[in-house]
MARBA-828361 format. One line per 4 residues: their letters; for each residue y, x, z of C-alpha. Coordinates in nm, 2 decimals, padded with zeros to 4 digits. Layout:
<recs>
a	Y,X,Z  ...
</recs>
This chain:
<recs>
msag	06.18,-09.87,00.78  06.33,-09.72,01.13  06.39,-09.44,01.32  06.34,-09.64,01.68
pyep	06.33,-09.56,01.94  06.23,-09.88,02.08  06.19,-10.00,02.45  05.89,-10.18,02.58
teei	05.88,-10.55,02.44  05.91,-10.85,02.69  05.49,-10.88,02.66  05.45,-10.51,02.80
krll	05.74,-10.59,03.08  05.56,-10.92,03.17  05.22,-10.70,03.18  05.31,-10.39,03.38
rprs	05.66,-10.55,03.59  05.82,-10.23,03.56  05.97,-10.08,03.87  06.13,-09.74,03.63
thpv	06.10,-09.67,03.27  06.15,-09.35,03.11  06.21,-09.25,02.75  05.95,-08.94,02.67
tnrr	05.95,-08.88,02.28  06.04,-09.11,01.95  05.92,-08.88,01.63  05.68,-08.97,01.38
gssv	05.67,-09.39,01.41  05.58,-09.40,01.79  05.84,-09.40,02.05  05.68,-09.32,02.40
wrvt	05.77,-09.38,02.75  05.60,-09.34,03.09  05.65,-09.66,03.29  05.62,-09.70,03.69
gedr	05.45,-10.08,03.71  05.48,-10.28,03.99  05.18,-10.15,04.11  05.41,-09.80,04.13
rrha	05.11,-09.64,03.91  05.25,-09.50,03.60  05.12,-09.56,03.26  05.21,-09.45,02.87
vklg	05.37,-09.70,02.65  05.35,-09.65,02.31  05.50,-09.86,02.03  05.42,-09.79,01.69
yvss	05.63,-09.87,01.40  05.71,-09.76,01.03  05.90,-09.45,01.02  05.86,-09.38,00.61
ptht	05.68,-09.49,00.25  05.43,-09.23,00.35  05.42,-09.30,00.76  05.33,-09.69,00.76
ftal	05.01,-09.58,00.92  05.21,-09.51,01.26  05.27,-09.83,01.30  04.90,-09.96,01.39
apar	04.83,-09.61,01.59  04.90,-09.74,01.96  04.66,-10.02,01.90  04.38,-09.77,01.72
eavi	04.41,-09.57,01.94  04.37,-09.86,02.21  04.05,-09.95,02.04  03.90,-09.61,02.09
lrql	03.99,-09.56,02.44  03.82,-09.90,02.52  03.49,-09.75,02.32  03.51,-09.46,02.54
drtg	03.50,-09.69,02.86  03.87,-09.60,02.98  04.02,-09.81,03.23  04.37,-09.95,03.20
vhwg	04.43,-09.98,02.83  04.57,-10.26,02.65  04.71,-10.31,02.34  04.89,-10.59,02.12
eweh	05.11,-10.62,01.84  05.48,-10.67,01.80  05.77,-10.71,01.54  05.72,-10.34,01.38
gtws	05.37,-10.26,01.45  05.13,-10.25,01.73  05.19,-10.14,02.12  04.91,-09.97,02.37
vqpw	04.92,-09.91,02.77  04.75,-09.66,02.89  04.76,-09.45,03.21  04.93,-09.20,03.22
rkge	04.78,-08.83,03.25  04.94,-08.57,03.50  05.00,-08.24,03.44  05.14,-08.02,03.19
slwe	05.06,-07.95,02.81  04.87,-07.64,02.71  05.21,-07.54,02.50  05.42,-07.56,02.83
lweg	05.16,-07.40,03.05  05.14,-07.11,02.88  05.49,-07.01,02.82  05.44,-06.76,03.13
yrng	05.17,-06.57,02.90  05.43,-06.61,02.57  05.70,-06.42,02.76  05.45,-06.14,02.88
srdt	05.32,-06.24,03.20  04.95,-06.28,03.12  04.66,-06.36,03.41  04.38,-06.31,03.16
daqt	04.12,-06.55,03.43  04.38,-06.78,03.48  04.40,-06.80,03.06  04.05,-06.83,03.00
adal	03.96,-07.12,03.28  04.26,-07.29,03.13  04.09,-07.21,02.77  03.75,-07.37,02.92
acar	03.89,-07.68,03.07  03.98,-07.74,02.70  03.69,-07.70,02.53  03.50,-07.88,02.80
elar	03.72,-08.18,02.72  03.70,-08.16,02.37  03.30,-08.16,02.42  03.35,-08.43,02.58
lhda	03.48,-08.61,02.31  03.20,-08.49,02.08  02.94,-08.56,02.28  03.02,-08.90,02.30
gwvh	02.99,-08.92,01.86  03.39,-08.93,01.84  03.62,-08.64,01.64  03.93,-08.60,01.79
gdvq	04.13,-08.51,01.40  04.44,-08.39,01.57  04.36,-08.09,01.79  04.70,-07.92,01.88
phhf	04.82,-07.78,02.22  05.05,-08.04,02.36  04.72,-08.29,02.35  04.57,-08.12,02.64
iigd	04.69,-08.22,02.99  04.59,-07.99,03.22  04.62,-08.11,03.57  04.57,-07.97,03.89
qrtd	04.23,-08.16,03.92  04.14,-08.25,03.56  04.20,-08.18,03.19  04.29,-08.47,02.96
lidl	04.29,-08.48,02.60  04.52,-08.75,02.46  04.63,-08.91,02.16  04.35,-09.05,01.96
glar	04.49,-09.26,01.75  04.36,-09.03,01.45  04.01,-09.04,01.58  03.71,-09.06,01.40
ggdi	03.32,-09.19,01.55  03.33,-09.54,01.65  03.40,-09.89,01.47  03.74,-09.98,01.41
pevl	03.88,-10.32,01.32  03.96,-10.33,00.95  04.28,-10.48,01.02  04.36,-10.14,01.21
dfpf	04.24,-09.86,01.04  04.39,-09.65,00.81  04.26,-09.32,00.59  04.27,-08.97,00.75
rgcl	04.52,-08.77,00.56  04.54,-08.48,00.79  04.74,-08.39,01.08  05.02,-08.16,01.21
viye	04.97,-07.92,00.92  04.98,-07.60,01.13  04.69,-07.72,01.28  04.45,-07.82,00.99
spei	04.16,-07.61,00.90  04.16,-07.49,00.57  03.90,-07.72,00.42  04.12,-08.02,00.53
srsv	04.41,-07.88,00.38  04.23,-07.85,00.07  04.04,-08.22,00.08  04.37,-08.34,00.14
leyg	04.58,-08.18,-00.15  04.27,-08.28,-00.40  04.22,-08.61,-00.29  04.48,-08.74,-00.04
havp	04.26,-08.79,00.26  03.98,-08.57,00.41  03.75,-08.63,00.69  03.75,-08.43,01.00
ttes	03.45,-08.28,01.22  03.35,-08.12,01.48  03.39,-07.78,01.31  03.76,-07.91,01.21
dvfg	03.84,-07.94,01.59  03.71,-07.64,01.70  03.98,-07.45,01.44  04.24,-07.68,01.56
lgas	04.12,-07.58,01.92  04.14,-07.20,01.80  04.53,-07.25,01.64  04.63,-07.42,01.94
lfis	04.49,-07.14,02.14  04.66,-06.90,01.90  05.00,-07.06,01.90  05.04,-07.13,02.29
atgl	04.92,-06.77,02.36  05.11,-06.59,02.09  05.41,-06.81,01.99  05.29,-06.74,01.64
rave	05.13,-07.01,01.36  04.76,-06.88,01.31  04.87,-06.90,00.96  05.21,-06.77,00.87
fppd	05.39,-06.95,00.57  05.82,-06.92,00.51  05.95,-07.15,00.78  06.13,-07.38,00.52
aere	05.77,-07.45,00.32  05.71,-07.80,00.23  05.41,-07.96,00.40  05.25,-07.96,00.08
eqrr	05.32,-07.55,00.04  05.14,-07.53,00.39  04.86,-07.69,00.31  04.79,-07.46,-00.02
viak	04.86,-07.15,00.19  04.62,-07.27,00.48  04.38,-07.36,00.22  04.30,-07.01,00.11
ghhr	04.17,-06.93,00.47  04.35,-06.62,00.56  04.53,-06.63,00.92  04.72,-06.39,01.13
kvtv	04.55,-06.11,01.30  04.42,-06.24,01.64  04.59,-06.00,01.92  04.46,-06.21,02.20
pgpl	04.23,-05.97,02.42  03.91,-06.00,02.54  03.65,-06.29,02.53  03.95,-06.55,02.46
gaai	04.04,-06.34,02.18  03.66,-06.28,02.03  03.65,-06.68,02.02  03.99,-06.75,01.89
eaml	03.94,-06.51,01.59  03.56,-06.71,01.56  03.74,-07.06,01.59  03.96,-06.95,01.28
spvp	03.69,-06.88,01.07  03.78,-06.99,00.71  03.39,-07.10,00.66  03.33,-07.45,00.88
adrp	02.97,-07.30,00.94  03.04,-06.99,01.09  03.27,-07.13,01.38  03.12,-07.12,01.67
tlae	03.01,-07.48,01.89  03.18,-07.57,02.15  02.91,-07.53,02.36  02.89,-07.15,02.29
icda	03.23,-07.15,02.34  03.21,-07.26,02.69  02.92,-07.02,02.76  03.12,-06.74,02.64
we	03.39,-06.81,02.85  03.20,-06.94,03.20
</recs>
């Protein structure tokens, strides 16, 4: 067990021949670096490692994501093994996360047209993943990267849909709890694992938009509540009142429905915002 952070391995350095490296995050068993290679292109480098007895899957997640990205025909993707787990390389996605981009809205500066356009871009990108036969499983505001020219949905390590080598696969035991749908939380509480669906992804999108717009978690529970207690609250299917105005707020309200079948499809969401 280790807390990291870990630097890019010699194998990664031989692959990219870095001109510069910049640490981005080190949390939950993953050290992430932004690396500018010899070709002057930027790359996201992830090194997975076991961070705790309950998070051994983090060691496999970088390679698992790389396998998924290749199945989605993404280019510039590489992966390998190292002494603590697996690593991956993929192109760096330029832009701001949904959470960062909407800081002004949370501070009272509201442009509803621009806000709806951002939300539509996120919904379209998630819809593209679903149309390709995959469910993301870990939808949260930091995983939508909104740039001037395009929007990207990143961190596909928990996605489900295609063929994953058994040596790299692991059960889905939920995601960052505050974006879990009630049915996912109930399943994890009862069985220790769950099956993410397009409907649970839609809930995650609604919860992501809610917190990005308001600064509040969609489901209220004590700030010091343990993960299991958070899931018990979420499993009840209640959420905070949606105060976001207009069509955006109406869609968020529908996406947060406790009944999966009552949530709108992404196609319906996009139609409402176009």
